[in-house]
N, C-alpha and C positions, 0 to 999 in steps of 0.2 A: 443270520445266525442269532438266536435269542440272546438277549441281554441277561447277565447274571445279576444277582441281587447286589454284589458289591460293585458292578459297574453302574447300576442305577443310582447306588448311594453316592459314587463318585461323581455322577453327572449331576446329582442333586446338590451336592456340596459346591460344585463349581457355579452352578445356577445361583445358589445363595451368595456365594462370593461376589458374583457380578451385579446382584441387586444391592448389596450392601456397600460396594465399593464407592459409588458416587456419593453416597451419604457421608461417609467418613472424610473424603476428600482431603487426602494427605500423600500416602506413600508412592513410589513409583510403580509398585507392582504389589500382587497379593499371592501368597503361596498357593501352589496348585493342590487340588485334592490329593490326600495320601502323602503329602510332603510335610514334615515338621515346619511350623510357621517361624520365621526369621524375626528376630528380636530387632525392633526399632524401625519396622517399616511404617508404623503409623496407621494401621488398619485393624479392623476387629480380629483377624486370625490370630494376631501376636498378643492380645491384651491379657491373656491369662499367664504369661511368662514374666517372671522376675526380671526386672532390669537392674543393671548395676549402678547406673549414674541417678541422677535427680533432675528435677525441672526448675530452672530459675527463670523468672519473668521479669523483663524489663519493661517499665511502663511509666506513664505520665501522672501516676497517683500523686495527690498532695504530701508535700514533705512536711508541711506544718499545718497547724490547725487555722481555719479560716481561708485557706487557699482553695482552689478548684483543682480537679484532676486533669489538668490540661497544661500545655506549655504555650508560650508565645514564641514567635520567630519574627524579628524585625525585618524590615526591608533590606535585602541584601545580606542577611545574616544566615549562618548555618549552625545547626544544633546537632549534637550527637546523641543519638537515641540509645545505641548500645555501644559500650566499650568492655568486651568481655575477655578475659584471660584464661586460657586452658583450652581443651578440646571439647568439641560438642557439634550439635547439629541445630540450626534454627528450624523449629518445628512450626510454630503458628505466628503469623503477623497480621495484626488488626490495627486499623486506623480509621479515624473520623475526624471532623471538624465542624465548627458551627457555621462557617461563613458560607453556606451553601448558595447564597443569593449571587455570589461572585465566583462561582465554580469554574466557568470557562476561563477566567483570569488566573485562578489559583492552582487548578488541577493540572495544566500544562506547565506551570512555571515554579512548581515545588519539585526540586529535584533530588531524587533518591540516589545514595550511592553506598556501596557495600565493599569493604575491604577485608579480604581473609589472610591471616597469618603474617600481618604486618606489611603487606604489599603498600607501595606508594601510589600506585595508579589502581582505580578501583576495577573490581570485576563486574560490579553493576553500576550503571549510570543511565538514568531514565527518568522522564517526567512521571509524578505520581500516578496520573490517569492512566498512561500507557503502561506502566509497570503493573498495575491492576487490571488490565486487559481492556480499558476503556479508551476509545478515540475521541479525537477533537476536543478534549477537554471537558466532554459532557457526561453527566450521570445518567446511566441506564442500569436498571436492576437486571442482573443476571447471575447464574451460578454454573461453573463449570468445576471440573475435578480438582484442579490446584489452585484456582484464583477465582474470587467472585466480588461482586457489588451488590450488596443486598441492604435494602431498607436503610440506606444512610452509611452503612459500614464497609470499608474495603477489607478483604480477607485474602491472605495468601498462605498456602501450604506446600509450597515447593521445598523440600528438604534442601538445606544449605550447610554442608559439613566443613569443618575446618579443624586443623591440628593444634594450632597455638592461640589463636586471637581471631576476634570478630568485632569489626567497628562498622556501625550503620550511622549515617548522617542525612539530614534533610537541609537543603539550601533553598531559601526564599528568593527567587529572581523577580518577585514583584516590587511595586513601589509602595506597597501598603503591607501593614503588619498583619501576620496571621495570629488572631487573637486567642484561639483555643484549638491546639492540636492535640488530640487524645491518641494514645497508642498503647498496645500491648505486644511484646515481642517474647515469644517462649523459646528458650534453649533447653536442649536435652544434654547434659553435661555427661562426660564419659573420659576414661583414662585416654583413650585415643580413638578416633574414628577408624572404622574398617579399613583394612589395606585395600588399595586400588580405589578408594574414594576419590571422585573428581569434584572440582570446584563448581559452584553454580555462577553462571555468568547471565547477564541480560545487558543489551546494547541497543540504544535508541539512535535511529538515523532519521533524517528528512531531506527530501529534495523538492524544491518548488521554484520553477516549474522542472518537470522532468525534461530530459534531453533526447530529441529525436535520434533513433538509431541506437540508443543505449539502454539497457534494462537497468532497473533500479537494483542497486546493491543492498541486500539485507544484512549479509554478514560476511566477512572475510577474515578467516583466523588460521593460525598454525598452531600445532600441538596435537595432543591426541584427546579425543572425547567422543561426544554424541550430541546432536542437534535435536532439542525437544519442543520448540515452540515458536509460533509467530503471532504478532498482533499487527495488524494493518489498519490504517485509516487514510482514505485516499479521496480526493474529490477533483471533478473537472474544473480546470481554470479556463479553458477557451471552449466555447461552443455548448452543446447540450448532451444529455445521455451519459450512460455509463460504459462507454466502449472500452475504457481502460481496463475493464474486468475480462476482455478477451486475452489478456496477458497471461502466459503460463508461468509456473515456476520452474527454475532450472538449479539443480544441486550438482556441484562437481565436487568429488571427493578425491583427496590425495593427488591433486595435480592432473586428473584425467581431462582429456581434450573434449570428450563429449559427456554430456550430463549423465549420470546414472539414474537420476530422478528428473523426469520431465512430465509436466502435467498438461491438461487440457484446457485451462480457464482459471482465471483467479477465483471466481465463486465456487468453482468445483473444488479448489483446494481447501476452501474454507466450509466445505461439507453442504453446499446449497447447489441450485442449478438454475439455469435460464435466467441469470442476473438476479438470483434470490426471488423466484417466482412468487412465492406465497408470503414473504415478508421475513421480518426478524424472528430468532428464535435462540434458544440457548441448550446445550447438551453437555455432557461430560467433557468431550474432547474437541468440540468445534462449535461454532456459533456466530451469528450475525447481530451485532448490537445496534447499529445504524444502516437502514437502507432507505435513503432520502432522494427520491426521483425528482423533487422539485428544485432541490440544490445540488442534485447530481453528486451524492456523498455515499460512501460505503465504509463500514468499519466491522472487522471481524477478527476472532481468534482460532487458532488451531494449534492443538497439543499433540505432539509425537509421543504419546505416553505408550501406546501399543506398538508403535512403529518408530522408535528414535533412528536417527540416521548417524551410525558411527563412522569415525574418521581416525585414522592413525597418524597422519602427517598434516592435513589440511583441510579446509572446508571452505567452500565458496557458494552461497545461496543468492540466486538473482531472481527477480521477479520482472517479467515482462509487462509492458503497459501498451495496450492496443492489440489490434488484430494482425498488422502486417510486419512494420518494421519498427515497434517501439515508437508509434507515431502520436500517442495521445499527450496533449499538454495537460498535466495534472499535478497536484500536491500529494506526494506520497511520505506519510510518516511510517515508520516500521519499527517495531521492537523484536529483536532476535533473543531466544532463550536457549541456553545450551549449558552443557557441563563439559569441563576439559581439565587437562593437567596446567600446572604453573611452570614457567611464567607465560603469560598470555600477551599478545601484541597490544600496544597501547591503543586505546580507543581513538577514533577521530573526535576532533572537538565537537561539543554539542552546537547546533545550528544557532545563530544569533536570534532568529525569529521562531519562537516557539508557539505562538498563538494563531489565529485565525488568519488565513490569507484568502482575500477575497477574489472571485473571478475577475479577469480583465475585460474590458470593453473590446468589442469587435475590432480587429485590425482594418485600418482604412487606407487605401492610397489616394491622396487628394486628387480631386478631378476625375476620378474613375467613373465611367459609365458602366455600371454593373450588368453582365451579361444576363444574369439570373433576374433582374429587376423587372418589374411590370413596365416600366418606361422603354425598355428595350424591345418589348413586344416580340419576342423570339418565335419563330415558326419554322417547321421543317416539312420538306417534301417527302421524306421517308424516316423511319425510325422514331424514337420517343426522345422527349426533352424532359428533364427534371432537375431541380435544384439539389445540389450536392452540398451537405454540410463538411466543410473543410477545416473547421477549427481545431479539431483534435489532432490534426497532422503536424504542422509546425508553426502555424500562424502567419504564413506568408501570402494567403489568398485574401485580397480586398474584401471586406464584409463577412470574412470566414465562410465564404462559400464560392461555388462555382456554377455554370450551367453545364449540365453533362448530356451529351448527345449519344444515344446507344441505339443499336441494332439498325443502324444506316446501311446502305450500299453504296459501293462506288459510283459517284455521279449524282447522289443525293445532295440537295442543298439546304443550308440552313440561313434563315434571313433574320438580321437584326436591324434596328432603327437607331440611328445616330441623328440626335436633334442638334442642329448647330445654331448658335445665337445670332449669326449674321451671316451674309453671304461673302466668302472670301476663301483664300488658301489657308490650310491648317497642316501641322505635322501631325501624323497619326501613330500612336503606339497600340500595340496588341499584347495582351497577357494570357498565356495559355497554361496548359498542364501537359507534361510529358510523363509517360509511364511504360511498362512492359506491354500492355495490351492495348495501347493507343495507336491509331491511324494518322495519315497526313491529311492535311486539308489546304485548299487553295483559296486565298483570300481575294475577293474581287469587289470593286467598286465601279460603278457605271460602266460595267463590260470590260475594266482594266484590271488585269492580274497585278496585286501589289506584292504578294510574297507566297510561298508554300511552307507551311509549318510542319516540320517534322516531328511526330508525335512520339517516336520510341525513345525510352530511356529504361535503364534496368531497375530503377525505383521511381515511385511517384515524386515528381518535383515540379515547383512552379518554373516558369520560363523567365520570369521577370519581364521587363519591358523589352519589346521586339520593335524596332522601328519599321514601319510600314511605308515610309516616305511622305512626300507632299501630296495634299490631295485637296481638290476644288470642291467645296460643299455649298449648297445653296441655304439659305435661312430656313429653319424648320427641319422637317424630316428627311432624312437620307438613308437609303438602304444599302446595307453592306452584306455581302454574300460570303459564305463559307461553304466550299464544295468539297466533298469527301473524295480524295484523289488516290487513294491506296494505303499501303502501309510497308514499313521496313520488313524484310524477310525474317527478322527475328521476332517481330511483334506478334503476339498471340491473339490480337483482336483488332477492332476498328473503332474503339471509343474516341470520343473527342470531348476535351475539358476546355471551356472558356471562362477565364476570370472576367475579362472586360477589356475595354478600350479607353483610350485618353486622347484628348485633343490639345495641342500646343499652338502657340503662334506661329 
C-alpha cells in the first residue's frame, strides 16, 4: 500500500528524533511522532515548552577571590557536593580532576554516594570510574547516551528524581590528597516530581577470584522498578585468554525459577561478537572500552534504555563466567544501574580491595612429573595428544595444564617417560581428570597392572593423588603405559586427562 504524505512525515520525524537523541544524551525516551512532547525529558522535542521550575547548579566554583574553582579531599575524608532540599531531578553531572598521572589509584578509590529523600543508606555507592562507565580505574575516551568520558571530563545524564532532598558525597579512600576536584551538578527544581517516579540506584560489586560453579551476582534487590544498565570489568586471574566471556547473563524477575532473560555470551550482551572481534568501540547503548588480549582484560557497558527490565517484587541479575560450569578463575567488578521504589535493601559492603589484582602464578604440586611436559615424552599408538590449559577451571591442576588424549580406541596405549634419580623402590602417585565424557584407563609398568582409573564424573574434576603402589624403577628412563580400557555406561566419550605423576620414598 502506498504511504500517505502524513505517514512519510511521521517517519521522517521519527528518523530525526533517532538522530538527535544520541547528541543530547539525557532523557530515558523521546516523544513519538504525533504525540505532544513531555516536559522534563531532557531532549530536543520538549525544549520549546515552558517549564515550571528552575535550574540550580551546585559546583566547585571559587567562593572567594584568589581561590581556584576546585575542592581538595584529604586522605580518608568525605566531602558533600550536593545538599539540596526540595523536589527536583538531577539532570547533568560533570566532574574532572588534575591528578591524571595517578588515575588508576584515584578513579577506583574515590567513592560516590547518593542519598535521596533523607535515607540513611545510599541508593548509589560506587567508585568514580565505574559510576561513569570505565573499568579498571583507567581512562578511555568514549561517549554513550547517558554517560561519557570525553577529553578529561566525566559526564552523567541519568535523570535522578527525588521528592524532598538530595545529598551527593565523594569519599577519598586513598592515602593521598585529591588536590583539585572540579564538579558541576545541575538540578531541575519543581514543586514535586511526577507521580510514579522511581529512585535512581547504582551498586558496585566485586569478586576476585570468582567461585567455581557459582555465577557472579550483579544485582539482587526487592521492590518495584526496572533494570537499566550494567558496567563490567573482568580479567583472567589464572591462565590465558578471555574464556570467561563464554558466560551468559541470567535475569530472574519476581522470584521466577527459570530466567526470563538468558543470553548467549558476555560479549554478546555488550553488543559485540566473537570475543570482541574487531576491537573496542562506543555507541549510544553499548560499547567496549577495554579489550586487552595481552593481559586478558575486558570492560564494557550496556544500557537498557530501549529495553528496560521491569520487576514488581524482585530482580536477580547473574553473569556466568566461562563456558561450562562457571569455571573461569577471574576478577569480576560490576556496576548495576536501575530505578526502583523505596525502601531498597541495604547494599553489601564495598570490597576492601578496589584496585588492581594481578594474575597469580601457575599452581604447582611439588615434585610433579607433568604429563604434558617435554620431559615426559608422551606418545600414543592411536588418537591425538595435546596440552590442555586448565587454569581457568579451578586451579587444581599442577602447572595449570593437563595432557589430553582424544580420539583413541579401546586397546590403544599412551606411553610416558619417568626419570628416576637412582635405582630403588618408590611409591608412585598419579593425578588424573574425571568428567562426563571421559573413559577408563589401565595403568601398567613393566607389564604389571597398577590400577584402573575410572574416568566418569558428572562434572570435570581433578582426582587429586591416587596411590598406584610401590614400584621398582631403574636409574634413568622408565616407561609407564596407559591403556584405554573402556568407559562407564553413562560416559559420553573416551577422553583421557592426565595431570602427572609423583615419586615418593
